[in-house]
C-alpha positions in Angstrom: -9.5 -35.3 16.4 -11.5 -33.1 14.8 -9.9 -30.2 12.0 -10.4 -26.8 13.9 -11.2 -25.6 10.3 -13.4 -27.9 9.0 -14.8 -28.7 12.1 -15.8 -32.4 10.8 -13.5 -34.2 9.1 -11.0 -35.9 11.2 -7.4 -35.8 11.5 -5.3 -38.8 10.1 -1.4 -39.1 10.5 1.1 -38.3 8.4 4.6 -36.7 8.1 5.7 -33.6 7.1 9.4 -34.0 7.2 11.3 -37.2 7.5 10.8 -37.9 11.5 8.4 -35.2 12.1 5.0 -36.4 12.8 1.4 -34.3 12.3 -2.6 -34.7 11.9 -3.5 -34.0 8.7 -6.5 -32.8 7.3 -7.7 -34.7 3.9 -10.3 -31.9 3.1 -8.9 -28.4 3.5 -5.0 -30.2 3.6 -4.4 -27.9 7.0 -1.8 -29.7 9.5 -2.0 -29.8 13.2 2.1 -30.2 14.6 2.2 -30.7 18.7 4.9 -28.8 20.3 6.5 -31.8 21.3 7.2 -33.8 18.0 9.0 -30.4 16.7 11.0 -30.0 19.4 12.2 -33.7 19.1 12.6 -33.5 15.2 14.4 -30.2 15.5 16.7 -31.8 18.2 17.9 -34.3 15.1 17.8 -32.2 12.6 21.0 -30.5 12.7 22.4 -27.0 12.4 19.5 -24.2 11.3 19.6 -23.7 7.8 19.9 -20.0 6.2 17.7 -18.2 5.1 16.3 -18.1 1.7 15.7 -15.3 -0.5 11.8 -15.2 -1.6 12.7 -16.0 -5.4 10.8 -19.6 -5.8 7.3 -19.1 -7.3 4.4 -18.3 -4.4 2.8 -21.6 -3.3 -1.2 -21.1 -4.3 -2.2 -20.7 0.5 -5.5 -21.5 1.9 -7.8 -18.2 2.8 -6.6 -17.9 6.0 -9.2 -19.2 8.9 -9.6 -18.1 12.5 -8.4 -22.0 14.5 -9.5 -20.6 18.4 -9.0 -23.6 20.4 -5.6 -26.0 20.5 -6.5 -29.7 19.3 -4.1 -30.8 22.2 -4.7 -28.9 25.1 -8.0 -26.4 24.0 -5.8 -23.2 25.2 -6.5 -20.2 23.0 -4.9 -20.0 19.7 -3.1 -16.8 18.8 -1.7 -15.7 15.7 1.5 -14.4 14.8 3.0 -12.9 11.3 5.8 -15.0 10.1 7.6 -11.6 8.4 10.6 -11.7 6.1 8.6 -11.7 3.1 6.1 -13.8 4.2 3.0 -13.2 4.2 0.8 -15.3 6.2 0.3 -15.6 10.2 1.2 -18.7 12.4 -2.1 -20.3 14.9 -0.1 -21.4 17.8 -1.4 -23.0 21.2 -0.8 -19.8 24.2 -0.1 -22.8 26.5 0.8 -25.7 24.9 2.7 -24.7 22.0 0.8 -27.0 19.0 0.6 -25.2 16.0 -1.7 -25.3 13.2 -0.6 -25.1 9.1 -3.5 -24.2 6.4 -2.8 -25.4 3.5 0.9 -24.8 2.1 2.4 -22.6 5.1 4.8 -25.5 6.1 6.6 -25.5 2.2 6.0 -22.0 1.9 8.6 -22.0 5.1 10.4 -24.6 3.8 11.2 -22.7 1.0 12.5 -20.0 2.8 14.2 -22.2 5.3 12.4 -20.9 8.4 10.4 -23.8 9.1 13.6 -24.9 11.4 13.6 -21.8 13.6 10.0 -21.6 14.2 10.3 -20.7 17.7 11.9 -17.6 16.3 9.3 -16.6 14.8 6.9 -16.8 18.0 9.8 -14.9 20.5 9.2 -11.3 21.2 12.1 -9.9 19.5 10.6 -11.7 16.1 7.8 -10.5 16.1 8.7 -6.4 17.7 11.8 -6.4 14.3 7.8 -7.2 12.4 6.1 -4.8 13.9 9.0 -2.5 13.1 9.4 -3.7 9.3 5.6 -2.4 9.3 5.7 0.7 10.4 8.8 1.1 7.9 6.6 -0.1 5.1 4.1 2.4 5.8 5.8 5.1 6.1 7.6 4.2 2.9 4.6 4.4 1.4 3.5 7.2 2.6 6.7 9.0 1.9 6.5 7.3 -1.9 2.5 8.7 -2.5 4.2 12.4 -1.3 6.8 12.4 -3.7 5.4 10.6 -6.8 7.9 7.5 -7.6 10.8 9.5 -9.7 11.3 11.9 -6.6 11.2 9.1 -4.3 13.8 6.7 -6.0 15.9 9.4 -6.3 15.5 10.1 -2.7 16.2 6.2 -1.6 19.0 6.5 -3.7 20.4 9.7 -1.4 19.7 8.1 1.4 21.4 4.4 0.3 24.3 7.3 0.4 23.9 8.9 3.0 22.5 6.4 6.1 26.0 4.7 7.1 27.8 8.1 6.6 30.0 8.7 9.5 28.8 12.3 9.1 25.8 11.6 8.3 23.9 14.0 11.3 26.0 16.8 9.8 25.0 16.7 6.4 21.8 16.2 7.6 22.2 19.2 9.4 23.6 21.2 6.7 20.9 19.8 4.0 18.1 21.2 7.1 19.7 24.3 6.9 20.2 24.6 3.7 16.6 23.9 2.9 14.9 26.4 5.5 17.5 29.4 4.3 16.6 29.2 0.7 12.7 28.4 1.8 13.0 31.9 3.7 15.2 33.8 1.3 12.9 33.2 -1.5 10.9 35.9 0.0 12.9 38.1 -0.3 14.8 40.7 -2.7 18.1 39.1 -4.4 19.8 38.9 -7.3 21.3 36.2 -8.6 21.4 32.4 -7.2 21.3 32.3 -3.6 24.5 31.7 -1.8 24.8 30.4 1.5 26.4 32.4 4.3 30.4 32.2 4.1 30.7 31.6 7.9 28.1 28.5 7.2 29.3 27.3 4.2 33.3 27.0 5.7 31.7 26.5 9.0 30.2 22.9 7.1 33.0 22.5 4.8 35.4 22.6 7.6 33.6 19.6 9.4 32.8 17.6 6.3 36.1 18.0 4.1 36.2 19.5 0.6 34.7 16.0 -1.2 31.6 15.1 0.8 30.9 19.1 1.2 30.8 19.0 -2.7 28.7 15.9 -2.6 26.3 17.4 -0.4 26.2 20.8 -2.6 25.3 18.4 -5.4 22.3 17.0 -3.4 21.3 20.5 -2.6 21.2 21.8 -6.1 18.8 19.1 -6.8 16.5 20.2 -4.1 16.9 24.1 -4.5 14.7 23.4 -7.5 12.2 21.1 -5.7 9.1 22.2 -4.3 8.9 19.5 -1.8 13.1 20.0 -0.8 11.4 20.1 3.0 9.7 16.8 2.8 12.6 15.1 1.3 15.3 16.3 3.8 12.6 14.7 6.7 12.4 11.6 4.9 16.4 11.5 4.7 16.3 11.7 8.4 13.9 9.0 8.9 15.5 5.8 10.6 12.5 4.0 10.1 12.6 4.0 6.8 15.9 2.6 6.1 
């Protein structure tokens, strides 16, 4: 069996773990793992280990290589993003489930205790969550760029308080109303500070209670003096960046 990356090197038998057989390329240090060997090992492995946070030094990984054909059945290999803070993709056969690991990829998964749940990594639900996480990160980066680092951090603090709040929808309605109201009032002649219409204030205070209403007004006071108040409110309302 030839290495799918080097093409000329012959794979030799080895073990990734006790009782987990694999084939290794001595040249690029990649590994081939058949689905049967993985499931056989997993069956005797015991309970799934709890996932670890990414606190260990990052292992040096090989440049990702394109593996197109399965070493066991010759079918197409597909790439699956690991996610969960792990940046690389795994190559897996679309037919028999064989997996190719580039150098140190197995060790990197083991560092995070993801090596015993690879079958979840290849599932639709895991990959869907990965796409959602990527979208969330893109949205965060866009807001960070638009708001600036200091304002973005302040907005994250507000959002961390707002998202789990049982009256989040009412609070967002109040902040949205205030942002639009203060913007419209800036173009009209007025004396002193701009105040909310009393009927609006009484309505929201009745829904939120005095303590929460006062907290929202403190946030609004910060927004009133901000040129990007409506953008910040938009950020606060985005579930995709939560």
